C-alpha beads as a LAMMPS data file, in Angstrom:
LAMMPS data file: protein, C-alpha beads

371 atoms
370 bonds

1 atom types
1 bond types

-500.0 500.0 xlo xhi
-500.0 500.0 ylo yhi
-500.0 500.0 zlo zhi

Masses

1 110.0

Atoms # bond

1 1 1 -144.992 -396.885 -374.129
2 1 1 -148.481 -397.500 -375.458
3 1 1 -148.805 -400.485 -377.789
4 1 1 -151.598 -398.700 -379.637
5 1 1 -149.697 -395.509 -380.456
6 1 1 -149.824 -394.678 -384.146
7 1 1 -146.593 -395.832 -385.811
8 1 1 -145.107 -396.412 -382.387
9 1 1 -141.898 -398.368 -381.898
10 1 1 -141.497 -401.626 -379.994
11 1 1 -138.604 -402.466 -377.748
12 1 1 -136.626 -405.629 -378.453
13 1 1 -138.289 -407.383 -375.523
14 1 1 -141.784 -406.365 -376.630
15 1 1 -141.088 -407.431 -380.206
16 1 1 -139.876 -410.861 -379.034
17 1 1 -142.814 -411.456 -376.683
18 1 1 -145.420 -410.274 -379.203
19 1 1 -143.805 -412.352 -381.946
20 1 1 -144.033 -415.518 -379.849
21 1 1 -147.617 -414.708 -378.828
22 1 1 -148.526 -414.118 -382.484
23 1 1 -147.220 -417.548 -383.488
24 1 1 -149.068 -419.226 -380.592
25 1 1 -152.271 -417.354 -381.438
26 1 1 -151.972 -418.323 -385.109
27 1 1 -151.552 -422.017 -384.236
28 1 1 -154.503 -421.902 -381.819
29 1 1 -156.780 -420.319 -384.442
30 1 1 -155.587 -422.890 -386.993
31 1 1 -156.346 -425.733 -384.589
32 1 1 -159.806 -424.390 -383.744
33 1 1 -160.692 -424.023 -387.429
34 1 1 -159.474 -427.563 -388.121
35 1 1 -161.691 -428.898 -385.345
36 1 1 -164.636 -426.833 -386.593
37 1 1 -164.334 -428.313 -390.106
38 1 1 -163.673 -431.870 -388.911
39 1 1 -166.098 -434.717 -389.586
40 1 1 -167.019 -437.978 -387.881
41 1 1 -166.266 -441.011 -390.049
42 1 1 -167.875 -444.363 -389.117
43 1 1 -165.524 -447.276 -388.491
44 1 1 -166.647 -450.315 -390.524
45 1 1 -164.768 -453.601 -390.592
46 1 1 -164.737 -455.764 -393.729
47 1 1 -167.014 -453.329 -395.524
48 1 1 -166.984 -453.567 -399.325
49 1 1 -167.227 -450.109 -400.820
50 1 1 -167.389 -451.320 -404.452
51 1 1 -170.825 -451.729 -406.010
52 1 1 -171.456 -454.116 -408.933
53 1 1 -171.022 -452.412 -412.275
54 1 1 -174.222 -451.454 -414.047
55 1 1 -172.524 -450.307 -417.250
56 1 1 -172.963 -453.558 -419.144
57 1 1 -176.580 -453.907 -418.034
58 1 1 -176.172 -457.359 -416.454
59 1 1 -176.916 -456.172 -412.909
60 1 1 -180.553 -455.849 -411.944
61 1 1 -181.584 -452.516 -410.483
62 1 1 -183.327 -454.364 -407.664
63 1 1 -179.992 -455.894 -406.672
64 1 1 -178.406 -452.449 -406.523
65 1 1 -181.336 -451.159 -404.447
66 1 1 -181.028 -454.042 -402.002
67 1 1 -177.281 -453.453 -401.616
68 1 1 -177.942 -449.766 -400.977
69 1 1 -180.529 -450.630 -398.291
70 1 1 -178.117 -453.062 -396.667
71 1 1 -175.435 -450.407 -396.602
72 1 1 -177.867 -447.960 -395.017
73 1 1 -178.651 -450.462 -392.266
74 1 1 -174.942 -451.074 -391.720
75 1 1 -174.213 -447.364 -391.345
76 1 1 -177.213 -446.933 -389.056
77 1 1 -175.907 -449.616 -386.678
78 1 1 -172.376 -448.192 -386.444
79 1 1 -171.252 -447.749 -382.829
80 1 1 -167.768 -446.234 -383.205
81 1 1 -166.507 -443.257 -385.133
82 1 1 -163.179 -441.605 -385.895
83 1 1 -162.563 -437.933 -386.463
84 1 1 -161.187 -436.941 -389.862
85 1 1 -160.024 -433.577 -391.220
86 1 1 -160.838 -433.499 -394.949
87 1 1 -160.613 -429.707 -395.381
88 1 1 -158.114 -428.338 -392.878
89 1 1 -155.591 -430.578 -391.102
90 1 1 -154.443 -429.970 -387.557
91 1 1 -150.957 -428.523 -386.978
92 1 1 -149.932 -431.829 -385.350
93 1 1 -150.917 -433.868 -388.414
94 1 1 -148.910 -431.485 -390.612
95 1 1 -145.832 -431.931 -388.408
96 1 1 -146.269 -435.723 -388.501
97 1 1 -146.309 -435.680 -392.307
98 1 1 -142.755 -434.312 -392.601
99 1 1 -140.929 -437.639 -392.034
100 1 1 -142.808 -439.413 -394.840
101 1 1 -142.344 -436.399 -397.097
102 1 1 -138.594 -436.700 -396.600
103 1 1 -138.266 -440.499 -396.757
104 1 1 -140.981 -441.472 -399.258
105 1 1 -141.703 -438.381 -401.353
106 1 1 -138.124 -437.037 -401.703
107 1 1 -139.179 -433.519 -400.797
108 1 1 -135.589 -432.302 -400.304
109 1 1 -134.336 -433.206 -403.833
110 1 1 -137.561 -431.783 -405.267
111 1 1 -137.052 -428.564 -403.284
112 1 1 -133.447 -428.292 -404.524
113 1 1 -134.641 -428.670 -408.114
114 1 1 -137.210 -425.895 -407.663
115 1 1 -134.650 -423.632 -405.977
116 1 1 -132.243 -424.130 -408.878
117 1 1 -134.984 -423.326 -411.406
118 1 1 -135.909 -420.202 -409.459
119 1 1 -132.300 -419.040 -409.109
120 1 1 -131.855 -419.332 -412.859
121 1 1 -135.059 -417.349 -413.366
122 1 1 -133.853 -414.635 -410.954
123 1 1 -130.506 -414.233 -412.665
124 1 1 -131.863 -414.152 -416.219
125 1 1 -134.524 -411.634 -415.154
126 1 1 -131.918 -409.356 -413.541
127 1 1 -129.527 -409.682 -416.496
128 1 1 -132.241 -408.603 -418.925
129 1 1 -134.307 -406.148 -416.885
130 1 1 -131.518 -403.942 -415.512
131 1 1 -129.782 -403.049 -418.838
132 1 1 -133.125 -402.587 -420.601
133 1 1 -134.410 -400.486 -417.709
134 1 1 -131.334 -398.222 -417.840
135 1 1 -131.728 -397.755 -421.592
136 1 1 -135.401 -396.817 -421.287
137 1 1 -134.939 -394.678 -418.181
138 1 1 -131.846 -392.752 -419.290
139 1 1 -132.277 -392.143 -423.008
140 1 1 -135.342 -390.275 -424.315
141 1 1 -135.379 -392.139 -427.634
142 1 1 -135.837 -395.511 -425.936
143 1 1 -138.259 -394.046 -423.407
144 1 1 -140.429 -392.730 -426.221
145 1 1 -140.282 -396.004 -428.117
146 1 1 -140.859 -398.515 -425.331
147 1 1 -142.091 -396.922 -422.087
148 1 1 -145.777 -397.531 -422.821
149 1 1 -145.127 -401.136 -423.827
150 1 1 -143.196 -401.708 -420.619
151 1 1 -146.032 -400.336 -418.502
152 1 1 -148.569 -402.432 -420.416
153 1 1 -146.594 -405.655 -419.798
154 1 1 -147.712 -405.706 -416.174
155 1 1 -151.253 -406.551 -417.298
156 1 1 -150.262 -409.685 -419.198
157 1 1 -151.996 -412.804 -417.824
158 1 1 -148.839 -414.854 -417.337
159 1 1 -150.668 -418.108 -416.634
160 1 1 -152.278 -417.866 -420.072
161 1 1 -148.862 -417.674 -421.764
162 1 1 -147.791 -421.182 -420.782
163 1 1 -148.733 -422.572 -424.190
164 1 1 -146.614 -419.973 -425.979
165 1 1 -143.576 -420.762 -423.842
166 1 1 -144.034 -424.467 -424.632
167 1 1 -144.062 -423.622 -428.353
168 1 1 -140.986 -421.408 -428.044
169 1 1 -138.840 -423.402 -425.585
170 1 1 -140.251 -426.945 -425.492
171 1 1 -141.291 -428.755 -422.326
172 1 1 -137.944 -429.175 -420.571
173 1 1 -136.376 -427.056 -417.818
174 1 1 -135.379 -424.333 -420.296
175 1 1 -139.052 -423.505 -420.772
176 1 1 -139.648 -423.383 -417.016
177 1 1 -136.690 -421.056 -416.432
178 1 1 -137.837 -418.758 -419.247
179 1 1 -141.377 -418.662 -417.852
180 1 1 -140.190 -417.854 -414.321
181 1 1 -137.765 -415.199 -415.605
182 1 1 -140.462 -413.540 -417.696
183 1 1 -142.763 -413.508 -414.667
184 1 1 -140.166 -411.418 -412.827
185 1 1 -139.160 -409.215 -415.780
186 1 1 -142.660 -407.845 -416.393
187 1 1 -142.636 -406.367 -412.867
188 1 1 -138.919 -405.637 -412.433
189 1 1 -138.418 -403.663 -415.655
190 1 1 -140.867 -400.831 -414.778
191 1 1 -139.345 -400.682 -411.288
192 1 1 -135.852 -400.139 -412.734
193 1 1 -137.166 -397.274 -414.863
194 1 1 -138.940 -395.759 -411.868
195 1 1 -135.812 -395.948 -409.695
196 1 1 -133.865 -394.051 -412.373
197 1 1 -136.476 -391.277 -412.284
198 1 1 -136.122 -391.104 -408.484
199 1 1 -132.369 -390.325 -408.484
200 1 1 -131.845 -387.119 -406.531
201 1 1 -131.058 -384.074 -408.697
202 1 1 -128.506 -382.902 -406.120
203 1 1 -126.148 -385.733 -407.097
204 1 1 -126.586 -385.009 -410.796
205 1 1 -125.879 -381.312 -410.329
206 1 1 -122.824 -382.105 -408.231
207 1 1 -121.172 -384.339 -410.829
208 1 1 -122.114 -381.850 -413.556
209 1 1 -120.330 -379.123 -411.602
210 1 1 -117.273 -381.371 -411.332
211 1 1 -117.254 -381.754 -415.120
212 1 1 -118.403 -385.371 -415.391
213 1 1 -119.472 -386.642 -418.806
214 1 1 -122.453 -388.917 -419.436
215 1 1 -120.544 -392.139 -418.790
216 1 1 -119.100 -390.869 -415.498
217 1 1 -122.571 -389.699 -414.460
218 1 1 -124.000 -393.154 -415.139
219 1 1 -121.075 -394.860 -413.393
220 1 1 -120.842 -392.680 -410.290
221 1 1 -124.457 -391.580 -409.762
222 1 1 -127.086 -393.637 -411.548
223 1 1 -125.690 -397.148 -411.052
224 1 1 -124.917 -396.782 -407.290
225 1 1 -128.164 -394.913 -406.542
226 1 1 -130.406 -397.243 -408.543
227 1 1 -128.779 -400.502 -407.451
228 1 1 -128.905 -399.490 -403.783
229 1 1 -132.693 -399.150 -403.967
230 1 1 -133.195 -401.902 -406.502
231 1 1 -131.767 -404.597 -404.225
232 1 1 -134.846 -404.444 -402.008
233 1 1 -137.115 -404.419 -405.058
234 1 1 -135.425 -407.533 -406.435
235 1 1 -135.817 -409.247 -403.064
236 1 1 -139.562 -408.594 -403.095
237 1 1 -140.189 -409.314 -406.761
238 1 1 -138.278 -412.603 -406.897
239 1 1 -140.920 -414.019 -404.570
240 1 1 -143.256 -413.874 -407.584
241 1 1 -141.474 -416.854 -409.113
242 1 1 -142.660 -419.050 -406.238
243 1 1 -146.196 -418.071 -407.212
244 1 1 -145.686 -419.489 -410.697
245 1 1 -143.547 -422.503 -409.753
246 1 1 -146.520 -424.883 -409.741
247 1 1 -147.629 -423.736 -413.198
248 1 1 -144.105 -424.121 -414.577
249 1 1 -143.461 -427.550 -413.061
250 1 1 -146.798 -429.026 -414.098
251 1 1 -145.477 -429.038 -417.658
252 1 1 -143.691 -432.343 -418.218
253 1 1 -143.741 -433.184 -414.505
254 1 1 -140.104 -434.136 -413.896
255 1 1 -139.784 -433.311 -410.228
256 1 1 -139.829 -430.120 -408.259
257 1 1 -141.712 -428.971 -405.215
258 1 1 -144.457 -427.385 -407.331
259 1 1 -145.138 -430.678 -409.072
260 1 1 -145.050 -432.523 -405.748
261 1 1 -147.593 -430.243 -404.087
262 1 1 -149.925 -430.618 -407.068
263 1 1 -149.724 -434.420 -406.878
264 1 1 -150.388 -434.449 -403.133
265 1 1 -153.375 -432.142 -403.568
266 1 1 -154.816 -434.411 -406.270
267 1 1 -154.364 -437.411 -403.969
268 1 1 -156.184 -435.638 -401.145
269 1 1 -153.151 -435.711 -398.812
270 1 1 -153.989 -432.367 -397.251
271 1 1 -151.469 -432.513 -394.346
272 1 1 -148.628 -433.042 -396.826
273 1 1 -149.881 -430.121 -398.932
274 1 1 -149.680 -427.847 -395.893
275 1 1 -146.263 -429.247 -394.987
276 1 1 -144.943 -428.444 -398.478
277 1 1 -146.403 -424.943 -398.222
278 1 1 -144.521 -424.465 -394.957
279 1 1 -141.316 -425.628 -396.663
280 1 1 -141.843 -423.069 -399.453
281 1 1 -142.402 -420.319 -396.866
282 1 1 -139.207 -421.320 -395.028
283 1 1 -137.274 -421.261 -398.305
284 1 1 -138.675 -417.788 -398.984
285 1 1 -137.664 -416.533 -395.530
286 1 1 -134.130 -417.877 -395.974
287 1 1 -134.032 -416.284 -399.423
288 1 1 -135.016 -412.931 -397.896
289 1 1 -132.251 -413.239 -395.300
290 1 1 -129.707 -413.961 -398.035
291 1 1 -130.831 -410.926 -400.045
292 1 1 -130.617 -408.704 -396.964
293 1 1 -127.096 -410.011 -396.263
294 1 1 -126.017 -409.388 -399.866
295 1 1 -127.422 -405.857 -399.672
296 1 1 -125.500 -405.151 -396.464
297 1 1 -122.228 -406.308 -397.979
298 1 1 -122.560 -404.777 -401.446
299 1 1 -124.049 -401.479 -400.227
300 1 1 -122.743 -400.974 -396.669
301 1 1 -123.374 -397.202 -396.801
302 1 1 -127.100 -397.959 -396.743
303 1 1 -126.907 -399.907 -393.483
304 1 1 -123.886 -398.594 -391.560
305 1 1 -122.730 -395.150 -390.487
306 1 1 -119.002 -395.844 -390.775
307 1 1 -116.528 -398.045 -392.606
308 1 1 -114.894 -400.788 -390.523
309 1 1 -112.530 -403.681 -390.932
310 1 1 -113.727 -406.712 -392.874
311 1 1 -116.246 -405.011 -395.145
312 1 1 -113.913 -405.032 -398.129
313 1 1 -113.068 -408.736 -397.732
314 1 1 -116.693 -409.763 -397.222
315 1 1 -117.803 -407.673 -400.201
316 1 1 -115.170 -409.265 -402.426
317 1 1 -116.227 -412.752 -401.288
318 1 1 -119.926 -412.053 -401.963
319 1 1 -119.119 -410.637 -405.404
320 1 1 -117.024 -413.722 -406.187
321 1 1 -119.844 -416.050 -405.144
322 1 1 -122.368 -414.108 -407.235
323 1 1 -120.010 -414.203 -410.215
324 1 1 -119.593 -417.978 -409.880
325 1 1 -123.361 -418.416 -409.706
326 1 1 -123.790 -416.184 -412.759
327 1 1 -121.258 -418.224 -414.739
328 1 1 -122.993 -421.458 -413.731
329 1 1 -126.375 -420.147 -414.899
330 1 1 -124.947 -418.910 -418.199
331 1 1 -123.138 -422.205 -418.856
332 1 1 -126.288 -424.161 -418.073
333 1 1 -128.383 -421.845 -420.249
334 1 1 -126.144 -422.112 -423.315
335 1 1 -124.730 -425.618 -422.955
336 1 1 -127.381 -427.380 -420.871
337 1 1 -125.126 -429.083 -418.353
338 1 1 -126.756 -431.308 -415.749
339 1 1 -127.439 -430.031 -412.247
340 1 1 -125.001 -432.550 -410.729
341 1 1 -122.096 -431.402 -412.913
342 1 1 -122.853 -427.758 -412.191
343 1 1 -123.083 -428.371 -408.460
344 1 1 -119.691 -430.079 -408.418
345 1 1 -118.123 -427.209 -410.344
346 1 1 -119.799 -424.556 -408.186
347 1 1 -118.766 -426.225 -404.940
348 1 1 -115.135 -426.644 -406.003
349 1 1 -114.706 -423.114 -407.350
350 1 1 -116.890 -421.343 -404.770
351 1 1 -115.217 -422.867 -401.722
352 1 1 -112.351 -420.367 -401.756
353 1 1 -114.730 -417.429 -402.235
354 1 1 -116.894 -418.700 -399.378
355 1 1 -113.875 -419.016 -397.086
356 1 1 -112.818 -415.482 -398.027
357 1 1 -116.315 -414.273 -397.148
358 1 1 -116.117 -416.023 -393.774
359 1 1 -112.763 -414.354 -393.162
360 1 1 -114.361 -410.969 -393.844
361 1 1 -117.247 -411.790 -391.503
362 1 1 -114.744 -412.749 -388.812
363 1 1 -113.012 -409.379 -389.199
364 1 1 -116.385 -407.617 -389.025
365 1 1 -117.302 -409.564 -385.884
366 1 1 -114.029 -408.603 -384.206
367 1 1 -114.175 -404.963 -385.360
368 1 1 -115.014 -402.543 -382.516
369 1 1 -116.125 -399.860 -384.968
370 1 1 -119.148 -401.564 -386.554
371 1 1 -122.381 -399.590 -386.226

Bonds

1 1 1 2
2 1 2 3
3 1 3 4
4 1 4 5
5 1 5 6
6 1 6 7
7 1 7 8
8 1 8 9
9 1 9 10
10 1 10 11
11 1 11 12
12 1 12 13
13 1 13 14
14 1 14 15
15 1 15 16
16 1 16 17
17 1 17 18
18 1 18 19
19 1 19 20
20 1 20 21
21 1 21 22
22 1 22 23
23 1 23 24
24 1 24 25
25 1 25 26
26 1 26 27
27 1 27 28
28 1 28 29
29 1 29 30
30 1 30 31
31 1 31 32
32 1 32 33
33 1 33 34
34 1 34 35
35 1 35 36
36 1 36 37
37 1 37 38
38 1 38 39
39 1 39 40
40 1 40 41
41 1 41 42
42 1 42 43
43 1 43 44
44 1 44 45
45 1 45 46
46 1 46 47
47 1 47 48
48 1 48 49
49 1 49 50
50 1 50 51
51 1 51 52
52 1 52 53
53 1 53 54
54 1 54 55
55 1 55 56
56 1 56 57
57 1 57 58
58 1 58 59
59 1 59 60
60 1 60 61
61 1 61 62
62 1 62 63
63 1 63 64
64 1 64 65
65 1 65 66
66 1 66 67
67 1 67 68
68 1 68 69
69 1 69 70
70 1 70 71
71 1 71 72
72 1 72 73
73 1 73 74
74 1 74 75
75 1 75 76
76 1 76 77
77 1 77 78
78 1 78 79
79 1 79 80
80 1 80 81
81 1 81 82
82 1 82 83
83 1 83 84
84 1 84 85
85 1 85 86
86 1 86 87
87 1 87 88
88 1 88 89
89 1 89 90
90 1 90 91
91 1 91 92
92 1 92 93
93 1 93 94
94 1 94 95
95 1 95 96
96 1 96 97
97 1 97 98
98 1 98 99
99 1 99 100
100 1 100 101
101 1 101 102
102 1 102 103
103 1 103 104
104 1 104 105
105 1 105 106
106 1 106 107
107 1 107 108
108 1 108 109
109 1 109 110
110 1 110 111
111 1 111 112
112 1 112 113
113 1 113 114
114 1 114 115
115 1 115 116
116 1 116 117
117 1 117 118
118 1 118 119
119 1 119 120
120 1 120 121
121 1 121 122
122 1 122 123
123 1 123 124
124 1 124 125
125 1 125 126
126 1 126 127
127 1 127 128
128 1 128 129
129 1 129 130
130 1 130 131
131 1 131 132
132 1 132 133
133 1 133 134
134 1 134 135
135 1 135 136
136 1 136 137
137 1 137 138
138 1 138 139
139 1 139 140
140 1 140 141
141 1 141 142
142 1 142 143
143 1 143 144
144 1 144 145
145 1 145 146
146 1 146 147
147 1 147 148
148 1 148 149
149 1 149 150
150 1 150 151
151 1 151 152
152 1 152 153
153 1 153 154
154 1 154 155
155 1 155 156
156 1 156 157
157 1 157 158
158 1 158 159
159 1 159 160
160 1 160 161
161 1 161 162
162 1 162 163
163 1 163 164
164 1 164 165
165 1 165 166
166 1 166 167
167 1 167 168
168 1 168 169
169 1 169 170
170 1 170 171
171 1 171 172
172 1 172 173
173 1 173 174
174 1 174 175
175 1 175 176
176 1 176 177
177 1 177 178
178 1 178 179
179 1 179 180
180 1 180 181
181 1 181 182
182 1 182 183
183 1 183 184
184 1 184 185
185 1 185 186
186 1 186 187
187 1 187 188
188 1 188 189
189 1 189 190
190 1 190 191
191 1 191 192
192 1 192 193
193 1 193 194
194 1 194 195
195 1 195 196
196 1 196 197
197 1 197 198
198 1 198 199
199 1 199 200
200 1 200 201
201 1 201 202
202 1 202 203
203 1 203 204
204 1 204 205
205 1 205 206
206 1 206 207
207 1 207 208
208 1 208 209
209 1 209 210
210 1 210 211
211 1 211 212
212 1 212 213
213 1 213 214
214 1 214 215
215 1 215 216
216 1 216 217
217 1 217 218
218 1 218 219
219 1 219 220
220 1 220 221
221 1 221 222
222 1 222 223
223 1 223 224
224 1 224 225
225 1 225 226
226 1 226 227
227 1 227 228
228 1 228 229
229 1 229 230
230 1 230 231
231 1 231 232
232 1 232 233
233 1 233 234
234 1 234 235
235 1 235 236
236 1 236 237
237 1 237 238
238 1 238 239
239 1 239 240
240 1 240 241
241 1 241 242
242 1 242 243
243 1 243 244
244 1 244 245
245 1 245 246
246 1 246 247
247 1 247 248
248 1 248 249
249 1 249 250
250 1 250 251
251 1 251 252
252 1 252 253
253 1 253 254
254 1 254 255
255 1 255 256
256 1 256 257
257 1 257 258
258 1 258 259
259 1 259 260
260 1 260 261
261 1 261 262
262 1 262 263
263 1 263 264
264 1 264 265
265 1 265 266
266 1 266 267
267 1 267 268
268 1 268 269
269 1 269 270
270 1 270 271
271 1 271 272
272 1 272 273
273 1 273 274
274 1 274 275
275 1 275 276
276 1 276 277
277 1 277 278
278 1 278 279
279 1 279 280
280 1 280 281
281 1 281 282
282 1 282 283
283 1 283 284
284 1 284 285
285 1 285 286
286 1 286 287
287 1 287 288
288 1 288 289
289 1 289 290
290 1 290 291
291 1 291 292
292 1 292 293
293 1 293 294
294 1 294 295
295 1 295 296
296 1 296 297
297 1 297 298
298 1 298 299
299 1 299 300
300 1 300 301
301 1 301 302
302 1 302 303
303 1 303 304
304 1 304 305
305 1 305 306
306 1 306 307
307 1 307 308
308 1 308 309
309 1 309 310
310 1 310 311
311 1 311 312
312 1 312 313
313 1 313 314
314 1 314 315
315 1 315 316
316 1 316 317
317 1 317 318
318 1 318 319
319 1 319 320
320 1 320 321
321 1 321 322
322 1 322 323
323 1 323 324
324 1 324 325
325 1 325 326
326 1 326 327
327 1 327 328
328 1 328 329
329 1 329 330
330 1 330 331
331 1 331 332
332 1 332 333
333 1 333 334
334 1 334 335
335 1 335 336
336 1 336 337
337 1 337 338
338 1 338 339
339 1 339 340
340 1 340 341
341 1 341 342
342 1 342 343
343 1 343 344
344 1 344 345
345 1 345 346
346 1 346 347
347 1 347 348
348 1 348 349
349 1 349 350
350 1 350 351
351 1 351 352
352 1 352 353
353 1 353 354
354 1 354 355
355 1 355 356
356 1 356 357
357 1 357 358
358 1 358 359
359 1 359 360
360 1 360 361
361 1 361 362
362 1 362 363
363 1 363 364
364 1 364 365
365 1 365 366
366 1 366 367
367 1 367 368
368 1 368 369
369 1 369 370
370 1 370 371
């Protein structure tokens, strides 16, 4: 098979080999660019880099000129240099920065804080966007009243609204969650409306022929059809919150990976900045995998050709875990419990649901009928 065929398919072996080659090629290009932007820094022992202050006027300009000439002579007689990477660090220096990020900069607790803020933003955005989207998409009165406003929301400069969110919600985590949720809602709400428009007329005509009323039509056609497609949209759009995490966490810097990356950039610790970016990308990839798994268990008809043992148990376990997470977010939103208390409650209550999910996965693994 030609690798240059338009929209051609790759075998599993080809996909694996090309994936590994792509990673190697990316690292090589990164390394070459780092070397191209590197600089030679002279090595000076016992060199005083601080000049006398001339603000108070007590230092003669001739003294400053003589010091400058002496420094020039010192730099001219340098015999040894070291290579530095002020613009783009090497991949090796980025890897070496991970241990200090973990031990000295507490990157893992900061990442957990940012993940918790993002999860709250996701859930609030979904809770608000989906019902509003169904109202606007299904009922002409709401569509006429609000459809244009919904479309116009996508052009809001979200970064310019930070001051308003501070006025409305203060400077604590509640403001950050609201900002992240709003950043998702402005894109998710029009998508929900669009997915409702895309429901196939065949299904609507079928339930009409069977005598279904409006509520049964919504329950049996619109909700399954829209949610099946919307799961992928939510997976893509929730990545937007990681774009705004730095903006949100710069307000009242109280931890978080966005705040940490800003501090390291201000301090000129470029390898640590790249290391934190890699951590964010890894979190995003794991998040995508979780969303894909949830989609497979909640909407198996989209991914499998037949029903097999274990799907019902795994689906119930996933729904239970999502319900526990939803309750935790709502309790935190209305009562403001600390993250530690919520984590303890989630772990205790969710353990049984997680075990039930594992039991369903075991049945799926053992099932000979899975497609």
